N, C-alpha and C positions, 0 to 999 in steps of 0.2 A: 781352111786348114793351115796352121802355121807350124807344122812339124808334129812329131809324135808326142804324146803325153809323157810327162816325166814323173819320176818318183820323188815326191816332195819331202822325204823323210828328214833331210837336213836343211831344207829350204825354209824360209820364214813362213810360219803358219798362224801364230796367234800373237796379237798385240793387245795389251790390256790398257784401258783408259780409266783412270781413277778420278772421280768427282772430287774437286777440292775447292777452296774459297776462290782460287784464281782461275777456275774453269776445269778443263780436263787435262790431266797429266798422264803421259804415256809411259809404258814399260818398254824394255827392249823387246825385239821380236823373239819369240820362242818357236823352235822347230817341233815337228812331230816327234823326232827323236828325243828332244829335251823333255817333252811332256810324257813320253813313254817311260823314260828313265825315272822321272819323278813319280809316275804312277806305280812303277815297280817297287820303289822305295815305300810309298804309302801303303801298298798292298801288304808288304812284309810287316810293316808296323801294325797294321790292322790285325793280321793273323796273330802276332805276338800279344797284342792287347786283349784279344778275345780268346786266348788260350790255345793257339795253334790250330791244328786240324780238328776243329770242334765238331761234335755230332749235333744234329738238329735236336732241339728240345721239343717237348710236346706242344708248347704254345706255338712255336714256329711251324711245326708240322701241321697244325690245324689250319693255318693260313694257306700253307702249301697244298694241303689236301683239298681245300675249298676251290682253289684255282684249277686243280686237276679235275674236280667234279664238274666245273663249268664245261670243260672240253668234252668230257664223257657224255654229259647230258645232251649237248648239241649233236654229238655223233649219233647218239641213240635216236634223237628226233629225226635225223636225216637218214636213218637206216644204215649207218656206216660205223657202227660200234666195232672198233678194232683194238687189238692188243699190239702195241709196238714191239717189234723184235728187240730183244735185249734190254727191255725196260727194267730199271732197278727199283729201289724204294720210291714210292710216290712222293712227289714234292711239288713245289710251285713251278719247277721246271718240267715236271712230268717224269723225269728220270734223273738219277743222281750221278751216274757214271757215263763216260764216253766209251767209244769202242775199245780203247786200250785198257779200260778198267781203272783208270786213274781218276782220283777225286779232286775237284777244285777245292781249295782249302776253305772257302766261305760259301760254297755252292748253296743257293737257296736261302741264305741268311738275309733278313731285312735290316737295313741300317738307314736311319733317318738323316737327312741333310738339312741342318738348320743354319742357313746363312742370313745375313742382314742386307745383302746386296749381291750383285754379280761379282764373282771372284775367279781368279785363276785356279784357286784350290778346287772349286766346283768342277772345272774341266778335268783337272788331274784325277779327282775322285771318280768321275764318270768313267775314265779310262781304267782306273784301278778296279772298279766294279766289273768291267768286262774281263779283266785278267783273273781276278780272284773268284768271280762267280756270285758276289753278293748283289742284292737288289736294292738300289737307292729308293728311298721313300721321301718324296719332296714335302717340304714345309713352306707354306705361303707366308713370307715375311711381311707382306703388306697387310694381310687380313687376319692371320691367326693369332688369337690370344693364347696365353699359356695353357688354358684348359683344353682348347682345341688341339694344340700341339701335343699335349699328353694323350689325348684321345687317339690321334693318328699314330703315335708311337706304340701305344698299348694295343690298339685294334689290329695292327699288323705284326705284333709280337716282335718288335725290333730288338735286336741284341745290343744295339748301341745307337747313340745320336751324336753326330759330328757337328760341332758348333764353331762359329767364327769368333773373333776377338771382340766384336761389337754387340754380341747378345747381351741384353740388359742384365744387371746383377740379380735383380728380383727374379727374372726368368731362370737364370742359372741356379739360384737357390731352390726354386720349385723343382727343377729337373733333378737336382742332387737329392732332394727329399724323396722324389718318386723313384729314383734309380736304384735304391737300396736292394741289392740282390736280384734285380730284374733286368737292368740294362746298364751300359756304361756310357758316360759322357766324355767324349774325346775332342781334342783340339784339332781343327782343320790345319792350322799353321804348323803344329808340331808333327802331324802326320806327313805333310807334304814338303816341308822345308827344313825341319830340324836336322842338324848334322848327323849323319849316320854313325859317326865315331862315338856319339854319346849313348847309343842304344845298347842295352844289355844283350849278350849272346844267348839265344834260346837254348835251353837244356835238353829239350826233347828232340829226338831224331825225327819225329813226325813233322815238326815245324821245319826242319831242314828240307825234308821232302817237299813240303808245301812251297818253300821258296824256289826250289828247282822247278817245280811245275809252273809257278808264276812267271819266272824268267822265260820259260818255254812259251807260255801263252803270250807274253809281251813281245817276244821276237816275232810271233805270228802276227800280232797287231801291226808290227813295223814292216811286215812283208816277208819275214823269214819263214822257212819251212819248219814244221814241228810234228813229231809223232804223237804229241799230246792233243792235237787238234781234234775236236769232236766232229761227228758226222754232220753233214749239211742239214739233215732233218732235225737233229738235236739242237744245233745252233739256232735254227729258225724258231724252234719252239721254246727256247729259253726266255725267261722273263727279263726284260730290259729295264723296266722302271715301274714304280707305282706312283701315279699322280692322282691326287685327290681332287674331286670336283664337287661342287655344291649341288645337292639333290633336293627334290621336292619334299622329302620326308623331314628335312631340317637337319639331318646329320650329314656331314661330308662323306663321300663314298670314294674308296680307292679303286681307280681303274687299273687293272693289270694289263700292262702293255708288253708285248713280246718283241723279240728281235725282228720277226716277220712283220709285225705291225709297223715298226720303225722303217724297215726296208721298203715296204709298200708306200708309205707316205713320202719317203725320200724319192722314190721313183716317180710318184705322182707330181712332186714339185719339179723334178727334172723335166717331166712332160709339160708342165705348166709354163716353165721358163724356156722351153725349147733348148735344153741344155745338152750338149754333146759331151762325150768323154774328154775331148781335147779342149773344151772351152774353159778358159780361166774364170773362176768364180770367186768373188769377194763378198763376204757377208759382214754387215755392220749390225751387231746384235745389241739392242738396248732394252728389250723386253726382259722381264725376270726369267732366269733359268729354272725357277721352280714351276713355271707354266709349261704345258706341253708344246706351246708355240716355239719358244727358244730352244727347248730340248730337242725338237725335231730339226730345227735349223742347225744346231751344233752337230747333230748326227749327219745331216746332209753334208756338212763341211768335212767331217771325218771320213765319210764314204766317197768323197770327190777328190781325186788325186791331184787336181790342180786348183785346190781351194785354199783360201786364207781367211782369217777372221779378225775383225776389230770388235773386241768385247768391251762394252761400256758398263761401268759399275751401276750407274743410275742415270736417268734422264736429267739433263740440265740444259740451260740456254745454250751453252757452248756446243751442244750436240750438233746444231745446224752448221756451225763452222767446220766441225770434224767431217760431217757428211759431204760438204762442198769440197774440202781438201782431198778426201779419198776419191770422190767422183772425178775430180780433175786429174789425179794421179793415174787412175785406171784408164781414162780416156787418152792421156798422153802415152801410156804404155801400150795402148792398142794401135798406136800410129795414126790416130785420127788427126788430119790436118786442121788447123784453126779455121773456124766457120764452116767446117764440113760436117754433114750429118752421117757420113759413112766411114766407119773405122777400117783400117787395113786388115785387122784381124778381129774376130768376134770375141766378145767378153760379156760377162754379166756382173753387175753390182746389185746385190739384193739387200734391201733394208725392210724387215718386217716392222710394221707400225700398227698402232690403233688410232682410230679417228680422233681420240683425245689429243694426240700429239699435234695434229693439224690445227685443233683449236688453240693449243699453246702457241703455235707459230703465228696464227692469225692475230692473236692478242699481242704478241711481241712486235709484229710489224705495225699494227694499228696504233700502238702506244710508243713507237720509236724506241723499243727496248731490245731489239735484236742486235747483239754486239758481236764483233769479230768478223762479221761477214755481212755484206749488203744483200738485200733480197734479190737484186738484179744478178749479182754473182752467183747466188744460190740457185736461182732459176736456170741460169746458163749452164751451171755444172750438172744439174739434174736433168737437163733437157734430153740427152740421148735416150733412145728407146731401150738401150742395153742397161740403163740405170732404172731399176724396178723398185718402186715404193709399193710394198705389198700390204694392203689393209685387210683386216679380218676382225672377228669377234663381235662385231656390231654392224648394223645396216649402214651402208654408205648412201647418204641422202643428198638432196639438192644442195644444202648449205656447204657440206664438205666438198662436193664436186666443184661448186662455184669458187670455193677457197683455193682449191688446187689450180684451177684455171687462172684465177686472178693473180695468185702469188707465184706459181711455178710454171704456168703455161702448159701443163700436161695433166693427164688423168692417172689415177692410181690403178694398179692391178688389184683385184679383189679375190680373196680366197674364202672358203666356207668349210667348216668342220667343227669338231668338238673334241674334248679330251677322250671320250670313249671311242672315237673314230681315229685316234692318234693324229689329230689336227686336220688332216686333209681329206675332204670328200669331193670337192669341186672347186673350180676357179675360172677366172676370165682368161681365155686363150691369149698367149703372147702374140699370136699372129694378127689379132684385131688392131686396126688402126684406131686413132682417137675418135675419128668420125663414126666408125662402126660401133665403138664402145659407147659413145654418147647416145646414139640411136637406141642401143639396147637398154641403157639406163632410163631414157625417157619413156620407152614403151612400158616399163614397169610402173613408173610414176603416174602415167596417164591411163593405165589399164582399166577397162570397163568389162564387167562380167554380168551377163543377164540384165543389162540396163543400169547397173549400179557401179559407182566407182569402186575399184578394188586395187588399191595402191600396193605395189610390190617393189622390192629392192633387188637389183640384179646381183646374183651370186655366181654366175658363170655356168660351166658345163662340167660333167664328170670326167674322169680320166680312164677311158677304156683301154685295156681290159682290167685295169687295176681297181677301179671303183665303179659301181653301178648305182643308179638312183631311180626311184619311182615316186609318184604322188598317188596316194590311195585314199579312199573315203574313210576307212577305219582300220585301226590296228588291234581291235578287240576281237578275239576269236569268236565271241558269242554274238557279235553284230552281223546282221545279214549282209552288210557291205564290206565285210572283212576282206582286205587285200584287193578290193575292186578298184581298178585304175580310174583316176579322174580324167576328164576331158581337158583339152587345151584351154588354159585360162581359168580353170576351176580350182579354187583353193582346196587343198587337202593336206594330209599328213605326209611329210617327207620320210622315206625309208631308204636305207642304203645297204649295199652288200659288197664285201671285198675283204682281202687279207689285212686291210687297215683296221678292222673292227677289233676292239679289245677282246681278251679272253673272257673277262667277267669282272665282277667286283670282289674286293676283299669283304670280310664279314661286315654286314650292315643290314639295316632293316629292309633294304630293297633287293637283297641278294636273291630272294626267291621269285622275284618278278620275272615273268617270261619275256626276256628282251629280244629273243631271236625267234624267227618263224622256223617252220620245219625245213625250209629250203635255204636257210642261212641269211635271211634279210634281218638287219638290225632295226628294231622297232622303237628304240628308246630315245630318238633325237628330240621329239616333242616340238618340232617346228612345223608351222603351217606355211605352205609354199604353193606355187603354181608354176606351170611351164608354158612357154610359147614357142612356136616353131620360128626358126630364123626368118628374117625378112628377105624378100626377093631383091633382085638388083635395083628395082625402082623404089625400094624402101617401103613398099606397101603390101599389106595382106588384105585382099578385097573380101567382100562379104561372101561371095560364092566359095572362095577358098576356105574361109572359116567354117561354112556349113559343111564343106567336104571333110574338113578336119574332124568336125564333130561326128559326122556319120562314120568316118573311119575308126574313131575311138569306140563308138558304140558297137560297131561290127567286131572290133578286136575283143571287146568284153564279152559279146555274144559267143564268138568263136572259142574264147577261153572257157566259158561255162560248158559249151557243147563238148569241147575236147576233154574237159574234166569228167563229164558224165559218161561219154563213150569210152574213155580211157580207163575207167575204174576196173573193168573186167581184165583188160590187158595188164594193169598194174599188179593184180593179184597173181597173174601167171609169171610175169617177168620180174616183179619185185622192184621195179624202177619207180620208187616213191617220189623221187625228185620231180618227176614230170607232173605230178598231181596238182601242184599249186605254184609252180615256178612262173614268174612273170617274164614277159619278153622285154628284157632290159636293153637289148641291142638298139631299139628305137630311140633310146635316150641320149645316145652319144652326140647327136647334132641338135639337141633341143637346148633352149635357153631357160634357166631356172631363176625364180624370183622368190625372195623371202617375204612373208607377210607379218607373222607374229609368232609368239611362243604359246604352246599349249600348257607348258609348265609355268609355275609361279616363281619367277626368278627376277632379280634386279641386275642389270648390266652396269657395272662400274669399272672404269679403267680397262675396258676390254675383257673383263672377267665376269662370270655369272655367279650370283650369290643367292642362296635360298631365302625366300621371304619368311619361311617358317623358322629358319635359323636366326634371322635378324629379329624376329618377334621374340624368340626364346631369350636371345641375348639382352634385349631391352627389358623384358620382364625381370630377369635376374638382376639387372642393373638397378631397376627401381626397388627391388627388395633389399638390395644392399644399401642404397642411398637413404631409404626410408625404413630402416630396420626398426621393428617395434611399432611402426605406425601403419604398415600395410602387411597383409597376409597374402599368400599365394592365391587363395580363392577369391580375393578381391580384385585381382588384376587380369584383364584380358587384353591381348595385343593382336592387331592385324596389320600386316605390311603389304603394300602394293607398290608397283612401279608405274610411274607416269613420266612421259617425256614433256617436261616443263621448261627446263633451261637449255636443252639441247635435243637435236633430232636423233642422235645416236647414243647419248648417255642417258640412262634412267635417273630420275629423281626418286629417292627413297621416301615414301609417304607412309607415315605410321599413325594409326589410330589406337589410342589407349582408352579402354573403358574401365571405370572404377566403380565398384559397388561398395556402399558404405560399411556394412557389417556383414561378415560371412554368416550364412545360415539363417538370416532374419528377413522376413518380408518387409515391404516398404512401409505398410501401416504400423507394423510392430516396431520398426526403426523409429518412426516418428514418436511413438508413445514412450519408448524406453530411453532414447538418447537425450541427454541434457542439452541445454542451450550451449554450454561450453563445448561439448563434443561436436555439436553441429558447426560451431565457429571454427574449431580446429580442423574439421574435415574440409570445409571450404577453403581454409588457408592452405591446407595441403595440396588441394587441387590447383589453386592459384600458383603455388610455388612450382609445381610440376609444369604447368602451362607456361609460366614466365621464365623459368630458370633451367629446366632440364636440358634443353638443346645447348645453351651456352656452356653448361658444366661439362657435358660429354665432349664438346668440341675442344675445350681448353685442356681437359685432363684425359690423355690417351689411355690411361690405365683403366678407365671405367668401362669402355666398350672397344671391341675390335674396330679398326678403321672402317671396314666394310659395312659395319652395322650401325654406324652413326647416321641418324635420319637427316634428310634435307628439310622435311616438314613434319610437324607433329600436330595431332588434333586430339583433344580430350573430349570424348563423347561416346554415344551409342555405336556399337558395331552392328551394322545391318547384316542379317544372315539370309541364306536361301532356304529352299524347302528341305535341304539335307542338313541344315543347321550349321553350314559352313559360311565363312564371311562372304558376303556378296560383293565381288570386285566392282561390278558396274555401279552399284549404289555408293560404294566407297569413293570411286573416282568422281562421281557427281558431288559428293560431300566436299571433297578437296577442291574441286573446281569452284564451288560456291565460296568456300573459305578464302581461296586465293583472289577471287573476284572482289570479295568484300574488303580484303586487305589493300587492294589497289585503290 
């Protein structure tokens, strides 16, 4: 302890680093008070732009009602259907008024944030959303083309989209065309930084009331008291954010994340970092704020009284120098003597990364292109245990670990979760030494189950009582092994439970899917994992102990079935339905968990998951545009799979395109009816696609979203399984042969 925690409202909180030709250029420090004042200003301007204290329109109401329905359905399944006292009109918040009966001016209104990089404006607008009650809808500037952006805006019934000054003119034109009478296109810079003197004075008294309320709410954010403050239950149930994630249906799905989801993930991260209230916390954020990763990290900083943030616009080579500088500053501020491993006061420096960043660092070092800092200085600066490099979003394999040890002399911390679980489900405990961490990693890489190699990647432990996890044989209620636990080392489906799990999806093809069990387990992760019990002090788990573990698990499953059978009569009398199928999650708190693969068809790129079906649709539409008049929809079939070819943690996007010569005609009929010229033209078309398609889409970014650009393309037959779906195993064999022949 180094004294009581202080209120940082006027202390330095945020420094912004802009990527320029000369590296990273910093802004001045902004305090929380600075940001809150700017947020109040932005909130007022938003209210004015959207017509003051606007009423929800029918379109927005439908999104709101959907979110409320998710909650009601889950309560009904759990036998807990209740009506909240004092609930007002249904909405995405569940209720529209707080206990004082005052209405937030933009309560429940969805507004899309379309930035082209991390910006201070994004932070200001997140605070403005808290004050005015609107719900930010994130746009992925790395992967979303204009059609997908419009889909996200329209599917969430956004009343506005806020853009930065670098959005391409072509996209602005499309937004303007689509916006007519449906939503407004607003400037982030004008909302956040334009002089207030230039703003018109609102004519409606309702807008003045809205302003007073916002000032009241912003004082509360700064630590002041307010009669306008909603009840604790209402604040927790309010929607904080809608973040889109790529689903297996091919359409992005909007995960509805509440304040309680955010709070739970922040508490889980505090547990992961062994972070006390009085521990100074510094975050260096380089991952995009449109992802749930950086969104939760920003929220963690806002909820930590002794936190400050270095926000980087985009990754660049200079990032490593910045990281070394900040680490050295924090170590010096902690009173750490030179060459000492123990600081006089505790601190944490947290940098969330993806494994791809480590690939970049390795390439820079190996090609002598690391500028501004030597690898020796970088390693020395990052050496303290209090400096945490947190990896997630992709498995951490041997190559990444070897790179960490070779270049930095330390191991990363690892976290696991998804957008639907508000980022955090489990992670590697801060208390682990590097030796203990290395043993845990190696156990997964060398794991054998039932005499066969079963490689797994260490993802840590859950955060009791905040998050619970289990490995089960099936998540299909019609399956005989539904929710039956797997034994130690046996691969199965990962499920989780906790207040970190989203409320549900916005309108999508997958909204009706039953994602939660009757007792609250989230079943939609789609990850195959296994667990192992921690090693004993001698680092070994002998055969007798493994047999005992197996017998124990079998006994637990037997006892569970017997308890279910004998308890059914009691359930009818007592109504305690939760006991019927609840799993004993308490046993999981000391188990080590390992990730094996995904059951869903997605491609991991840059730490984000992208739907294979969506990539296939994008490529099909691109082919139709490029070869307009030469190809019809019915002539093109596309199948996308992911393969680890160039990296152990980044997927290569492998696309097979099957072309049929003429729609509606059999092969023999084709041969009879088509002329020699038509045949030559067809073969020339196939050759052109085979030879030039990849180079075209890589050179012209307007043809395909960045995430949908293939790494490899194959023109040929798409093998299918008995269901008529693409056969992934056969496709992988085809690509393996293709790549082998190319070598």
